[in-house]
C-alpha positions in Angstrom: 68.1 -70.5 -9.5 65.4 -68.5 -8.7 66.8 -65.2 -6.2 65.2 -64.8 -3.1 64.6 -62.1 -0.7 66.2 -61.4 3.1 64.0 -61.8 5.5 64.3 -58.3 6.3 62.7 -57.1 2.6 59.9 -59.7 3.1 59.2 -57.9 5.7 58.8 -54.7 4.0 57.5 -56.4 0.9 54.3 -57.1 3.0 54.4 -53.7 4.7 54.2 -52.4 0.8 50.7 -54.5 0.0 48.6 -54.1 3.6 49.3 -50.3 4.3 46.2 -48.6 2.1 46.8 -46.4 -0.8 45.2 -43.5 -2.5 41.9 -43.7 -3.4 38.6 -45.1 -1.2 41.8 -46.2 1.5 43.0 -42.3 2.0 45.8 -41.2 2.9 47.6 -44.0 5.4 48.0 -41.2 8.3 44.7 -40.7 8.4 44.5 -43.4 10.8 46.0 -41.6 13.3 44.1 -38.5 13.3 43.4 -37.8 16.7 45.8 -40.8 18.6 48.3 -39.4 20.6 51.8 -40.7 20.2 52.1 -41.0 16.6 55.7 -41.9 15.6 55.4 -44.7 18.6 52.2 -45.7 17.4 53.9 -45.9 13.7 57.1 -48.0 15.0 54.8 -50.1 16.4 52.7 -50.9 14.1 55.7 -51.5 10.9 57.3 -53.7 14.0 54.5 -56.4 13.3 53.5 -55.9 9.9 57.2 -56.7 8.9 56.7 -60.4 11.4 53.6 -60.9 8.7 54.6 -64.9 7.5 56.1 -65.6 10.9 55.6 -69.3 11.9 53.2 -69.4 15.0 55.0 -70.7 18.0 53.5 -71.2 21.2 55.5 -69.1 23.8 57.5 -67.9 20.8 59.3 -64.5 20.7 61.8 -64.3 18.5 61.1 -62.4 15.5 61.3 -63.7 12.0 62.1 -67.1 13.4 58.5 -67.9 15.7 55.7 -65.8 17.6 52.9 -66.2 19.8 49.9 -63.9 19.6 52.0 -62.0 23.3 55.1 -62.1 21.8 54.4 -60.2 18.9 52.6 -57.5 20.5 55.6 -57.5 23.2 58.5 -57.1 20.4 56.7 -54.9 18.4 56.6 -52.4 21.4 60.0 -52.7 22.0 60.8 -52.2 18.9 59.4 -48.4 19.2 61.0 -48.5 22.8 58.1 -49.3 25.4 57.7 -52.5 27.8 55.0 -54.7 28.0 54.2 -57.4 30.0 54.7 -60.9 28.1 51.2 -62.6 28.7 48.1 -61.3 27.0 46.1 -61.5 30.0 48.4 -59.6 31.5 48.8 -57.4 28.7 44.8 -56.5 29.1 45.2 -56.2 32.5 48.0 -53.5 32.8 47.1 -51.7 29.6 44.6 -47.9 29.3 41.6 -48.9 28.3 39.5 -48.0 24.8 36.5 -47.0 25.6 36.4 -43.3 24.3 36.8 -44.1 20.9 37.3 -47.2 18.2 40.3 -48.9 19.1 43.2 -47.7 16.5 46.5 -48.1 15.0 48.9 -49.3 17.8 45.8 -49.8 20.2 45.6 -54.0 21.2 42.9 -56.0 20.9 41.4 -58.6 23.2 40.0 -61.6 23.0 38.3 -64.7 24.8 38.9 -67.4 21.7 37.5 -70.9 24.8 37.5 -71.4 27.6 40.7 -70.6 29.8 42.5 -69.3 25.9 42.8 -65.9 25.1 44.3 -64.0 22.1 45.8 -60.4 21.1 46.4 -58.8 18.5 48.1 -55.0 17.1 45.5 -52.6 15.4 46.5 -51.7 12.0 44.2 -49.4 11.3 40.6 -48.8 12.7 39.3 -52.1 11.3 42.7 -54.4 10.2 44.9 -55.7 12.8 47.9 -58.4 13.2 48.0 -61.1 15.1 50.0 -64.5 15.6 47.4 -67.0 14.7 47.9 -70.1 15.5 44.7 -71.9 13.4 46.4 -70.3 10.3 50.1 -70.8 11.8 51.4 -67.9 11.0 51.7 -64.2 11.6 48.7 -62.1 9.4 46.5 -59.3 9.1 42.5 -60.1 10.0 39.5 -57.7 10.5 38.2 -56.8 13.7 34.5 -56.1 11.7 34.4 -59.6 11.0 31.5 -61.9 12.7 34.2 -64.7 14.3 36.6 -61.6 16.0 32.8 -59.7 16.4 32.2 -62.5 18.6 34.9 -62.9 20.9 36.5 -59.5 21.1 36.6 -58.8 24.4 37.9 -55.0 24.7 41.1 -53.1 23.1 43.8 -51.4 25.2 46.8 -49.6 24.4 50.4 -48.6 26.2 51.0 -45.3 24.0 47.9 -42.8 25.1 
């Protein structure tokens, strides 16, 4: 019988693989340089990354059990003591717009992926974001710089500015 890690450990393992290390990526705190509320941003990012691999569930807001995109961002913010709306369109409407700088760790990124279909993710660094993917059926990390996400990008917002 092969021993398995408890679910909480899986999130920590995922974080270890996803956070940049030394070398060309630089120190992970560099991504936070110049951003307000660094401690809360780190808590939000860590909470979101701990959900990597959690199944996608429409309307889901249960960490480790099932999340949709806005459930993930809401749960991550709550881990840092920040309350945000439940639905992605409301999250975008209520967030402070990020326009004077590129989106960074802890910021939300918003997408329109189809007629009446909206999506939200949470930035990990200046390019990667974590989100609950309907097409992949789980919480995962993607790059904002990919053509698909650039084509559907509708802006960034923050509850941590």
